[in-house]
N, C-alpha and C positions, 0 to 999 in steps of 0.2 A: 465351237468352243464347248467345253464340258459344262454341265449345269452348275456344278459347284463353283467353277471359275466365273461364270456369269453372275451368280449371286454375290460372290465376293467383290467383283468389280462394281456391281451396283451399290453395294454397301459403302465401298470406298468413295464412290461418286457422291453419295448422300452425305457422308461425313465431311467431304471437302466443301459441301454447300449446305452445311447444317443450319445456318441462320435462315436461308431461303426455305429449307425444309420445314422449320418451325413455323415460319410465317404462313406457308401454304397450308400446313396442318391446322393452324388456328382458323384460317379462313374456311376450311372444310367442315370444322366442328363448331358451328356458330353457337349452339347452346352451351357447349362445354367451355369454350374459350372464356366466357364471362364468369365462370365459376372456378377457374384454375387456382386462384389465390385462396378461395374459401376451402377447396379440397386440400390444399397444402396445409392450411391452418388446422383443419379438422382432423385429418389423418396422417399428416406429414407425408403425403403422397405427391411427388413431383411428376406431374403428368408428362411434361415435355421430356424430362430425363428418361422416364420409363418408356416413352414412345421410341426413343433412340435404342434402348435396350431390346425392345421387342423387334424393332427393325433389323438389328444385327442378328438376333437369334433366328429370325425368319430367313433372311437372305444368306446367312452362312450355315444354315441347316444345323444349328446347335439344338437338337431336339430335347435332350435331357434338361438343358438350361431353360428351354422354352416352357416345358411342362412344370418345372420347379417354380419358375417365375409366375406362371398362370395360377398355381396353387397359392403362392404368396400373395398375389394380388386379390384372389378370391377371398382369402381370410381378412385381408386389410379392408376391403370394401364391405364385407359382412360385419366386421367388428365395429365399424364406424357408421353402419347403416346408410351407406352412400347409395344413390339411385342407380339401379341397373340400366335404365334407359340411357343415362349419361355414359356409362361404360361402353355400351353397345355402339352408341354414336361415335365415341372416341376411337374405338378400334376400327370401325368401318372407315373413319376418316384417315386413320393410319394406312389402311389398305389402299384407299384411293390415292393418297399422297405418294406412297411407294410406287404405284403404277405410273403416276405422272413423271416421276424421276426416271423410272426405267424407260419410259417412252422417250424422254429427252435424251437419255444416254444412247439409246438405240438409234435415234435420229441423227446424232452427231458422230457416233463411232461405229454404228452398225455392228454391235457386238453379238447380235444373234445372226447366225449364218443362214438359217432357213426357217420356214414356218414350223418345222418340228422343234427347233430350238426354242422358238417363242412359246409354243404350247407346253413344252416341258417346263419352261420357266414359269409360265402361268400356273400350272398344276402345283409346282413346288411352293410358290408363294401363297396361293390361296389355300392350299391344304394346311399349311402351317398356321396361317392366321385363323382358320377354322378350328384347328387343333387347340390353339391358345384359348379361343372363346369357349370351346366345349369344356376344357379342363377348368377354366375360370368359373363358369356357371356351376359345374358340378361341385367344386370346392366351396363356392359361395353358399350353395344350397345346403351342403353337408355341415358346414361351419355354423350356419344359421340354426339348423336343427340341433346341433350340439349345444349352442348357446341357450336355445329355448328349453331344452331338456335340463340343463344345469339350473336355469332360473326356476323351472317348475319344481325341481328337486328341493331347491332352497325354500320355496314357498311351502311345499308340502311338509318339509321338516319343521318349519316354523308353525305349521298348523297341527303339529303333534307335540304340544308343550307338556313335558313331564316335569311336574312341579314338586320339589321336595317340601314336605310339610313337617317332617320330623326325621331324626336320624333313622335311616333304613325304611322310611315310609314316604311314598310319593303318590301324587294324584295325576291322572291323565284325563282331562276333560275333552271329550270329542264333540265337535259341533259341525253341523252341516252334513252334506252327503258324503258317504264313504263308498267309493267305487273300488274296482279290483286293483287299480294302480295305487290308490291311497292306502289300502289295507296292507299292501306290501311295504310301503314306507313305515306304517305303524309297526308292523312286525319287526322290521330292521331296527327301528329306533328303540322299541320296547326291550328286545333281547339285548341290544347293545348297552342300554342304560342300566338294565338289571345287573349285568356283569361289571360295568364301569363304576356305578355308584353303589354297588352292593345292596340293592333294594331288596328288602325282605317282604314288604307288603306294597302292592301296587293297586290303587283304587282307580278303576276305570268308570268314569261318569258318562253315561250314554243319554242323559236327559236332553241333550241338544240334537239327538238323532231320532228321526221318526221312522225312516225306512232303511232297510238293508236288503240287498239281494241275497238269495240263498247261498251263492258261492262265496259272498263276502262273510256271511254268518259262519259258514264252514271254516273259512280262514281265521276268523276271530276265535273260534273254538280251538284251532290248532295253536294260535298264539298263546292262549291261556294254558294249554297243555305244555307248551314249551317253557312258559314262565314257571310252571310247577316243577318241571324237570330241573330247572336251574335253582330251585330252592326258594322261589318267590311265591307268596300267597297272593292270588288275584281276588279282588273284591269288585263286583259289578254293582253299580248304583244307577238309579234313574231310568230303569227299563220302562218304556212307554207301551201302552196296550197293543198298538199295531205292530211294534217290534217284537213283543212277546208272542203274538199270534204267528208271526213268520217263523220265529224260533221253534215254536211247538210243532208247526207244520213240517219244519225241516228235521224234526226229531232230535233237537239239541236241548239239553237240560242244564248242563254245566255243573251238576251236583258234585262230581268227583274232584274237580280241580279248583272250583271257584266258590266263593262265598257271595251270596246275593243279598243286597240290602235295599231299603226303600229309597232314601234320598242321600245325596252327598253330605248335606248338613248333619243329618243324624249320624252318619258313618264317621265323620270327622270328630264329632263329640266323643265317640268311643275311643278313637285312636289318638286323640290329643289330650 
């Protein structure tokens, strides 16, 4: 019998005995079976229904559908922060249950004609279950990284508050550490807000920053130059001694594009 026909016949046999299949599957996945209702409520994920889908894709060699389903499942489990160990236990339970039914079918109907048939069937089933797991874990990992990056971007954008204090005058108070990633967010937001809000004067208060690496100072200098090119006057306030030393060592003075003042309070008095 051809490998495709064996897989199709095995799937038909499982569908004809689907309730027994579900019971056996639940007995194989002890930890998961007690959480099926919770997972359905949390992520609208029907594990038993999905097990039947995976079984069909595996046995009938529907590879495109298998990969698409694995990606879909990976995103669903990542977005709802479901435990990977439960997923692994569940899929391995599906694998074992499929093989129990294949064994039962072969015992009653002898649908494998030789040992070669059996080993071909074994390779076909296990390769596809492994393919599902590989694609699931890859998509889970990538989707988690995408979610973390989006959350980080949101947090970083919130940490760059450009506050309008008067028409065409805004203040950007910077607090905490500024690394290479954050200075890129600052650059993106500063240039965007200058164009969007038509800012003519942007006051950058650095009193909450003690240290900047040289490459970050260089990027800050470029941001100020970019603001000047867009017709916005930049005013630096709150430069602390350690930060000034680093700027001097880096050869940065800011005289051409930037006005340097003492404190934010004194500067606001002039502009307000």
